[in-house]
N, C-alpha and C positions, 0 to 999 in steps of 0.2 A: 385296875383290872389286870389280872395275871393271865399270862398265856400258858397254854398247856405245852408240855415238852415237845410234842409233835409239831405244833405250830412254831415253837421257838426254833427247832431244827430247820424247818422249812424257810423261816425268815433268814436264818444264818446262811443257809445254802444260797438263797436268792441274793443276799448281800455279797457273798463271795463271787457269784456269777456276775453281778453288776460291776464289782471291782475288776474282775478279769476283762469284762467287756470294755471298761474304761481304759485299761492298760492297752488293750488291742487297738482301740480307737486312737489313743495317743501315739502309738507306734505307726499307725496308718497315716496320721496327720504329719508326723515327722518325716516319713518317707515321701509323702506328697510334697512337702515343702522342699525337700532335697531335689525332687524331680523338677519342680517349678524353677528353682534356682539354676539348675543345670540347663533347662530349656531356655531360660533368659540368657544365660551365657552363650549358648549355641546360636540363639537368634541375633544377639549382638555381634558375634563373630561373622555370621552369615550376612548381616546388614553391612558391616564395615568391609568385608571382603568381596561381596557379590553385588548387593543392591546399590550401595553408594557409588561405585564406579559406573554402573549402568545409568543411574540418575544423572550423574555428572556429565557423562557422554551424551545422553539425550538432551540435556540442557544446552550443552555446547553446540550440538549439531542441529537442533531444531528450534528451541525456544529463543535463544539469543539472536540468531539470524532473523527470525520473524519479528522480534522487537526492533532490531536495527532497521529492517525494511519498513516497518510501520512508522518509525521515527523519521526516516527519510521521506516517506510519503507525506506525513503530516507537515514537515518543514516545507516541502515543495508546494503543497496545497496552500499553506499559509502565505508563502511568498507570492504565489499566483493571485490569491485573493487580494493581498495588499496591493499588488501592481494594478489589478483591475479597478480596485477602489480608487487609487490615486490617479490613474490615467483615464478612466472611463466615467466612473460614477460622479466623483467630486466635480470635474469640469461641467458635466451635464447639469447637475443640480445647481451649481452657482450660475450657470448661464440662464437656466429657467427662472431662478430667483431674480436675477438682474433684469430679465425681460418683463417679469411681473411688476417689478418696481417701476420700470420705465413706463409701462402701460398705465399704472396707477397715476404717475406724475402727469402723463399726457391727459388722462381722463379728468384730472383736476382743473385743467385749463377750460375756461368758459367758452372760448371760441371753438374748441374741439367738440365740446358737448353739444353746442348748437349745430355744428356741422353734421354730427352723427344723427341728431334729431331730424334735421332737414333731409338728410340722405335716406333715413328710414321712412319719412313721410313720402318722399318722391318715389322710393322703391315700392311702397304699398300702393300708391296711386297708379304707377305704371303696371304693376302686377294685376291690379283690379281691371284696368282697361284691356290688358291682354288676356284676361281670363285665367291667369295663373293663381291669383289670390282671390278668394271669395270674400266679399264684404261681410262685415259682422252684421247679423240680423238684429233688428230692434225687438222690443218686447211684443209688439203686436196686440191684437184684441185679446187673445187668450191669456197673455201675461198679465194684462190689467185686470181681467176677470179673476184670475188666481190670487192676485194681490188683494182684491176686494173681499173675496171669500176668506182669506187668511185674517184680514182685519176684523171681520164680523165674528169669526171663530174666537179670536183672541179676546174680543169684547165680551162674548158670552161666557168664556172661562173666567174672566176677571169679575163679572157680575155674580156668577155662581159662588166664587170664592168669597166675595164681599158678603153675600147673603148668609153663607155658612159661618163666617167668623165674626159677624157683628154681634154686639151685646144688646139684646132686646129684652127688657124686663117685663114687658106686657105679655110675653109668651108663656109665662109661668102662671098656673092656675092652682089655687089652694084646694086641697081635697075636701076637707071639712073644717068648720070652725073649731078651734081648740076648746076643749071642755075643761073646766076647772076640776081639780082632783076631788074637791069636796062634793061637787055635784054628782060625780060618778058613784060615790059611796051610798048615796041615798036611794 
């Protein structure tokens, strides 16, 4: 398909404008790259001449002393905790364990067990006589009645379960006698 001269001239003019625009864009991009490179150099110079000394001074004046103080505090705390553990906790724990072992050994002795049992009985008797310890109440009439009711209820539940689960063939009733297939056709 051929283009008319008018359209051809318009296309050529648009093509030339596009090429001019491309050249302008290339120049703008080159100029922007130069500006960015120069800004990078300036930022590097500013960082090395102004920012780095300030950061170094702030570290030396504020951060390092804080870390040193924290380290001293941690060492002192660890030393104090270790001293307390060695001088307070460990002796107390070993003393308690030793006492427990001694009590277990004493409790194994038959004579000591009998003495404790007798002392307990005497203490209960004396406490009951003085009114300090109340004697244990027996079952009484109500307790025996409740036990009887419980036994009867348990028997009833067992009987109901037995009746439900037993196999009784006499309970089944046939609906109708089965007819032969030949009899039904006639």
